[in-house]
DRENMAR-340289 format. One record per atom (N, C-alpha, C, O, CB): residue in three letters; atom name; y, z, x. Coordinates in Angstrom, 2 decimals, m for minus. Glycine has a CB too. Layout:
<vexdrens>
   type   atom     north        up      east
    ALA     CA         Y         Z         X
...
</vexdrens>
This chain:
<vexdrens>
   type   atom     north        up      east
    UNK      N    m23.88     61.23     47.06
    UNK     CA    m24.72     61.41     48.23
    UNK      C    m25.86     62.39     47.91
    UNK      O    m25.81     63.15     46.94
    UNK     CB    m23.87     61.93     49.44
    UNK      N    m26.89     62.33     48.76
    UNK     CA    m28.12     63.02     48.38
    UNK      C    m28.24     64.40     49.05
    UNK      O    m29.35     64.84     49.35
    UNK     CB    m29.33     62.16     48.74
    UNK      N    m27.14     65.08     49.27
    UNK     CA    m27.10     66.50     49.62
    UNK      C    m26.05     67.15     48.80
    UNK      O    m25.16     66.49     48.27
    UNK     CB    m26.84     66.73     51.11
    UNK      N    m26.14     68.47     48.69
    UNK     CA    m25.29     69.18     47.77
    UNK      C    m25.01     70.62     48.20
    UNK      O    m25.00     70.95     49.38
    UNK     CB    m25.92     69.17     46.41
    UNK      N    m24.79     71.47     47.18
    UNK     CA    m24.50     72.85     47.54
    UNK      C    m25.60     73.59     48.23
    UNK      O    m25.33     74.57     48.94
    UNK     CB    m24.14     73.57     46.36
    UNK      N    m26.89     73.14     48.05
    UNK     CA    m27.98     73.76     48.81
    UNK      C    m27.87     73.52     50.27
    UNK      O    m28.57     74.16     51.06
    UNK     CB    m29.30     73.25     48.33
    UNK      N    m26.99     72.58     50.68
    UNK     CA    m26.83     72.31     52.11
    UNK      C    m25.39     72.86     52.56
    UNK      O    m24.92     72.59     53.67
    UNK     CB    m26.99     70.70     52.41
    UNK      N    m24.72     73.64     51.64
    UNK     CA    m23.52     74.29     51.96
    UNK      C    m22.27     73.53     51.65
    UNK      O    m21.18     73.89     52.09
    UNK     CB    m23.53     74.61     53.31
    UNK      N    m22.43     72.46     50.86
    UNK     CA    m21.23     71.63     50.49
    UNK      C    m20.52     72.26     49.30
    UNK      O    m21.15     72.90     48.45
    UNK     CB    m21.65     70.13     50.14
    UNK      N    m19.25     72.08     49.24
    UNK     CA    m18.45     72.50     48.07
    UNK      C    m17.41     71.42     47.75
    UNK      O    m17.01     70.63     48.60
    UNK     CB    m17.74     73.89     48.33
    UNK      N    m17.02     71.44     46.51
    UNK     CA    m15.91     70.54     46.07
    UNK      C    m14.72     70.70     47.00
    UNK      O    m14.32     71.82     47.33
    UNK     CB    m15.48     70.84     44.60
    UNK      N    m14.15     69.56     47.42
    UNK     CA    m13.03     69.55     48.29
    UNK      C    m13.41     69.28     49.74
    UNK      O    m12.54     68.89     50.52
    UNK     CB    m12.32     70.84     48.19
    UNK      N    m14.68     69.46     50.12
    UNK     CA    m15.10     69.18     51.47
    UNK      C    m14.90     67.78     51.80
    UNK      O    m15.04     66.94     50.91
    UNK     CB    m16.49     69.53     51.69
    UNK      N    m14.56     67.43     53.04
    UNK     CA    m14.50     66.02     53.49
    UNK      C    m15.61     65.71     54.41
    UNK      O    m15.98     66.55     55.23
    UNK     CB    m13.19     65.70     54.18
    UNK      N    m16.19     64.51     54.30
    UNK     CA    m17.31     64.18     55.09
    UNK      C    m17.06     62.76     55.72
    UNK      O    m16.44     61.89     55.11
    UNK     CB    m18.63     64.22     54.22
    UNK      N    m17.54     62.59     56.94
    UNK     CA    m17.42     61.32     57.64
    UNK      C    m18.63     60.45     57.22
    UNK      O    m19.75     60.94     57.06
    UNK     CB    m17.37     61.53     59.23
    UNK      N    m18.35     59.17     57.06
    UNK     CA    m19.47     58.24     56.62
    UNK      C    m19.64     57.25     57.65
    UNK      O    m18.67     56.67     58.13
    UNK     CB    m19.20     57.53     55.25
    UNK      N    m20.92     57.00     58.05
    UNK     CA    m21.13     55.98     59.04
    UNK      C    m22.47     55.29     58.75
    UNK      O    m23.28     55.79     57.97
    UNK     CB    m21.10     56.59     60.47
    UNK      N    m22.69     54.12     59.41
    UNK     CA    m23.90     53.40     59.24
    UNK      C    m24.52     53.21     60.63
    UNK      O    m23.94     52.60     61.52
    UNK     CB    m23.66     52.06     58.52
    UNK      N    m25.75     53.77     60.77
    UNK     CA    m26.51     53.80     61.98
    UNK      C    m27.38     52.63     62.07
    UNK      O    m28.04     52.32     61.07
    UNK     CB    m27.29     55.02     62.09
    UNK      N    m27.47     51.91     63.23
    UNK     CA    m28.47     50.88     63.44
    UNK      C    m29.29     51.29     64.58
    UNK      O    m28.84     51.15     65.72
    UNK     CB    m27.87     49.52     63.66
    UNK      N    m30.45     51.77     64.36
    UNK     CA    m31.33     52.27     65.49
    UNK      C    m31.84     51.19     66.34
    UNK      O    m32.10     51.42     67.52
    UNK     CB    m32.51     53.05     64.98
    UNK      N    m32.01     49.99     65.79
    UNK     CA    m32.54     48.85     66.56
    UNK      C    m31.50     48.23     67.43
    UNK      O    m31.82     47.74     68.52
    UNK     CB    m33.09     47.79     65.65
    UNK      N    m30.23     48.23     67.00
    UNK     CA    m29.13     47.66     67.80
    UNK      C    m27.96     48.71     67.68
    UNK      O    m27.05     48.55     66.86
    UNK     CB    m28.70     46.15     67.26
    UNK      N    m28.03     49.75     68.51
    UNK     CA    m27.02     50.77     68.40
    UNK      C    m25.59     50.29     68.49
    UNK      O    m24.74     50.93     67.86
    UNK     CB    m27.24     51.75     69.44
    UNK      N    m25.23     49.24     69.21
    UNK     CA    m23.90     48.69     69.23
    UNK      C    m23.40     48.16     67.87
    UNK      O    m22.22     47.87     67.73
    UNK     CB    m23.86     47.62     70.22
    UNK      N    m24.28     48.03     66.92
    UNK     CA    m23.90     47.56     65.60
    UNK      C    m23.67     48.79     64.61
    UNK      O    m23.29     48.60     63.46
    UNK     CB    m25.03     46.57     65.04
    UNK      N    m23.90     49.94     65.07
    UNK     CA    m23.57     51.15     64.28
    UNK      C    m22.10     51.14     64.15
    UNK      O    m21.36     50.70     65.03
    UNK     CB    m24.07     52.49     64.94
    UNK      N    m21.67     51.66     62.97
    UNK     CA    m20.25     51.70     62.70
    UNK      C    m19.75     52.89     61.86
    UNK      O    m20.47     53.35     60.97
    UNK     CB    m19.89     50.45     62.03
    UNK      N    m18.53     53.38     62.13
    UNK     CA    m17.85     54.38     61.36
    UNK      C    m17.28     53.62     60.13
    UNK      O    m16.62     52.58     60.29
    UNK     CB    m16.72     55.13     62.22
    UNK      N    m17.54     54.17     58.89
    UNK     CA    m17.01     53.56     57.74
    UNK      C    m15.75     54.25     57.21
    UNK      O    m14.87     53.59     56.66
    UNK     CB    m18.04     53.52     56.71
    UNK      N    m15.65     55.51     57.35
    UNK     CA    m14.49     56.20     56.83
    UNK      C    m14.82     57.62     56.36
    UNK      O    m15.84     58.18     56.77
    UNK     CB    m13.89     55.41     55.69
    UNK      N    m14.01     58.18     55.52
    UNK     CA    m14.09     59.54     55.09
    UNK      C    m14.12     59.66     53.58
    UNK      O    m13.42     58.92     52.89
    UNK     CB    m12.96     60.33     55.65
    UNK      N    m14.89     60.55     53.09
    UNK     CA    m14.86     60.94     51.65
    UNK      C    m14.52     62.30     51.40
    UNK      O    m14.82     63.18     52.21
    UNK     CB    m16.12     60.71     51.01
    UNK      N    m13.87     62.54     50.26
    UNK     CA    m13.67     63.91     49.83
    UNK      C    m14.54     64.18     48.60
    UNK      O    m14.53     63.40     47.65
    UNK     CB    m12.18     64.18     49.54
    UNK      N    m15.28     65.29     48.62
    UNK     CA    m16.19     65.59     47.54
    UNK      C    m15.47     66.02     46.28
    UNK      O    m14.65     66.93     46.33
    UNK     CB    m17.15     66.64     47.97
    UNK      N    m15.75     65.41     45.20
    UNK     CA    m15.08     65.75     43.92
    UNK      C    m16.03     66.45     42.89
    UNK      O    m15.58     67.07     41.92
    UNK     CB    m14.51     64.45     43.30
    UNK      N    m17.31     66.32     43.13
    UNK     CA    m18.26     66.99     42.27
    UNK      C    m19.51     67.34     43.17
    UNK      O    m20.00     66.49     43.91
    UNK     CB    m18.65     66.05     40.99
    UNK      N    m19.97     68.55     43.07
    UNK     CA    m21.09     69.06     43.91
    UNK      C    m22.10     69.73     43.03
    UNK      O    m21.75     70.65     42.29
    UNK     CB    m20.59     70.04     44.99
    UNK      N    m23.38     69.27     43.09
    UNK     CA    m24.47     69.95     42.47
    UNK      C    m25.44     70.47     43.47
    UNK      O    m25.19     70.31     44.67
    UNK     CB    m25.16     69.08     41.53
    UNK      N    m26.59     71.11     43.08
    UNK     CA    m27.45     71.63     44.11
    UNK      C    m27.98     70.67     45.13
    UNK      O    m28.02     71.00     46.31
    UNK     CB    m28.53     72.26     43.50
    UNK      N    m28.40     69.47     44.71
    UNK     CA    m29.03     68.55     45.64
    UNK      C    m28.29     67.22     45.76
    UNK      O    m28.84     66.28     46.33
    UNK     CB    m30.44     68.30     45.23
    UNK      N    m27.03     67.12     45.22
    UNK     CA    m26.32     65.84     45.24
    UNK      C    m24.86     66.16     45.10
    UNK      O    m24.47     67.25     44.68
    UNK     CB    m26.79     64.87     44.10
    UNK      N    m24.05     65.19     45.48
    UNK     CA    m22.61     65.29     45.39
    UNK      C    m22.00     63.94     45.19
    UNK      O    m22.60     62.93     45.57
    UNK     CB    m22.05     65.94     46.61
    UNK      N    m20.78     63.89     44.58
    UNK     CA    m20.04     62.65     44.40
    UNK      C    m18.77     62.78     45.22
    UNK      O    m18.05     63.78     45.16
    UNK     CB    m19.74     62.36     42.89
    UNK      N    m18.51     61.70     46.01
    UNK     CA    m17.25     61.79     46.81
    UNK      C    m16.38     60.49     46.48
    UNK      O    m16.82     59.46     45.98
    UNK     CB    m17.61     61.89     48.44
    UNK      N    m15.12     60.72     46.83
    UNK     CA    m14.15     59.62     46.64
    UNK      C    m13.69     59.19     48.02
    UNK      O    m13.37     60.05     48.85
    UNK     CB    m12.91     60.07     45.74
    UNK      N    m13.65     57.94     48.30
    UNK     CA    m13.16     57.41     49.59
    UNK      C    m11.78     57.79     49.73
    UNK      O    m11.01     57.80     48.77
    UNK     CB    m13.30     55.89     49.71
    UNK      N    m11.40     58.14     51.00
    UNK     CA     m9.99     58.38     51.45
    UNK      C     m9.56     57.22     52.24
    UNK      O    m10.01     57.03     53.37
    UNK     CB     m9.83     59.68     52.28
    UNK      N     m8.72     56.44     51.68
    UNK     CA     m8.22     55.23     52.41
    UNK      C     m9.24     54.10     52.22
    UNK      O    m10.14     54.16     51.39
    UNK     CB     m8.00     55.53     53.99
    UNK      N     m9.02     53.05     53.06
    UNK     CA     m9.80     51.85     52.91
    UNK      C    m10.97     51.93     53.94
    UNK      O    m10.72     52.09     55.14
    UNK     CB     m8.90     50.56     53.12
    UNK      N    m12.22     51.82     53.49
    UNK     CA    m13.35     51.93     54.41
    UNK      C    m13.44     50.68     55.25
    UNK      O    m12.94     49.62     54.87
    UNK     CB    m14.67     52.15     53.65
    UNK      N    m14.11     50.81     56.42
    UNK     CA    m14.30     49.71     57.35
    UNK      C    m15.29     48.71     56.70
    UNK      O    m15.26     47.51     56.99
    UNK     CB    m14.84     50.25     58.76
    UNK      N    m16.13     49.20     55.86
    UNK     CA    m17.10     48.35     55.08
    UNK      C    m17.47     49.21     53.80
    UNK      O    m17.35     50.43     53.82
    UNK     CB    m18.46     47.96     55.98
    UNK      N    m17.89     48.57     52.78
    UNK     CA    m18.27     49.36     51.53
    UNK      C    m19.52     50.22     51.91
    UNK      O    m20.47     49.73     52.51
    UNK     CB    m18.61     48.34     50.24
    UNK      N    m19.47     51.47     51.54
    UNK     CA    m20.68     52.37     51.73
    UNK      C    m21.79     51.84     50.90
    UNK      O    m21.58     51.26     49.84
    UNK     CB    m20.39     53.87     51.33
    UNK      N    m23.04     52.06     51.42
    UNK     CA    m24.25     51.64     50.68
    UNK      C    m25.33     52.62     50.86
    UNK      O    m25.24     53.49     51.73
    UNK     CB    m24.73     50.29     51.12
    UNK      N    m26.38     52.52     50.05
    UNK     CA    m27.50     53.37     50.18
    UNK      C    m28.03     53.35     51.59
    UNK      O    m28.08     52.30     52.22
    UNK     CB    m28.56     52.99     49.23
    UNK      N    m28.41     54.50     52.09
    UNK     CA    m28.93     54.59     53.48
    UNK      C    m27.89     54.97     54.56
    UNK      O    m28.25     55.29     55.69
    UNK     CB    m29.54     53.27     53.86
    UNK      N    m26.55     54.93     54.18
    UNK     CA    m25.53     55.28     55.09
    UNK      C    m25.63     56.86     55.29
    UNK      O    m26.25     57.57     54.50
    UNK     CB    m24.12     54.80     54.53
    UNK      N    m25.00     57.32     56.34
    UNK     CA    m25.18     58.76     56.73
    UNK      C    m23.85     59.43     56.56
    UNK      O    m22.81     58.78     56.74
    UNK     CB    m25.70     58.94     58.24
    UNK      N    m23.83     60.69     56.23
    UNK     CA    m22.60     61.47     56.15
    UNK      C    m22.78     62.70     57.16
    UNK      O    m23.89     63.14     57.47
    UNK     CB    m22.33     61.95     54.60
    UNK      N    m21.66     63.19     57.60
    UNK     CA    m21.64     64.26     58.48
    UNK      C    m20.30     65.03     58.32
    UNK      O    m19.28     64.43     58.00
    UNK     CB    m21.85     63.75     59.88
    UNK      N    m20.32     66.33     58.54
    UNK     CA    m19.04     67.09     58.41
    UNK      C    m18.18     66.86     59.64
    UNK      O    m17.01     67.23     59.62
    UNK     CB    m19.30     68.62     58.24
    UNK      N    m18.70     66.26     60.69
    UNK     CA    m17.93     65.92     61.87
    UNK      C    m18.72     64.82     62.64
    UNK      O    m19.91     64.62     62.44
    UNK     CB    m17.67     67.21     62.79
    UNK      N    m17.99     64.16     63.48
    UNK     CA    m18.63     63.11     64.32
    UNK      C    m18.89     63.72     65.69
    UNK      O    m18.00     64.27     66.34
    UNK     CB    m17.72     61.79     64.44
    UNK      N    m20.15     63.60     66.12
    UNK     CA    m20.48     64.08     67.43
    UNK      C    m19.97     63.18     68.53
    UNK      O    m20.14     61.96     68.46
    UNK     CB    m21.95     64.23     67.55
    UNK      N    m19.36     63.74     69.53
    UNK     CA    m18.87     62.96     70.66
    UNK      C    m20.02     62.64     71.65
    UNK      O    m21.06     63.29     71.64
    UNK     CB    m17.73     63.74     71.39
    UNK      N    m19.82     61.64     72.48
    UNK     CA    m20.86     61.33     73.40
    UNK      C    m20.36     60.49     74.52
    UNK      O    m21.12     60.12     75.41
    UNK     CB    m21.97     60.66     72.72
</vexdrens>
């Protein structure tokens, strides 16, 4: 992922992964969770936890939590 320790991430953190569709919000989807296994200043590597709803791809978003609404 394209954020790292400069954003406060550390090895072992878990992040939620989702795909946003701003043109058709109903097509946005939660993909799953990753656990960070390697963290550098501006990037990190995560491992999927369980089976994702769809394979993650470039442009997907990560967050430390999912905002309710």
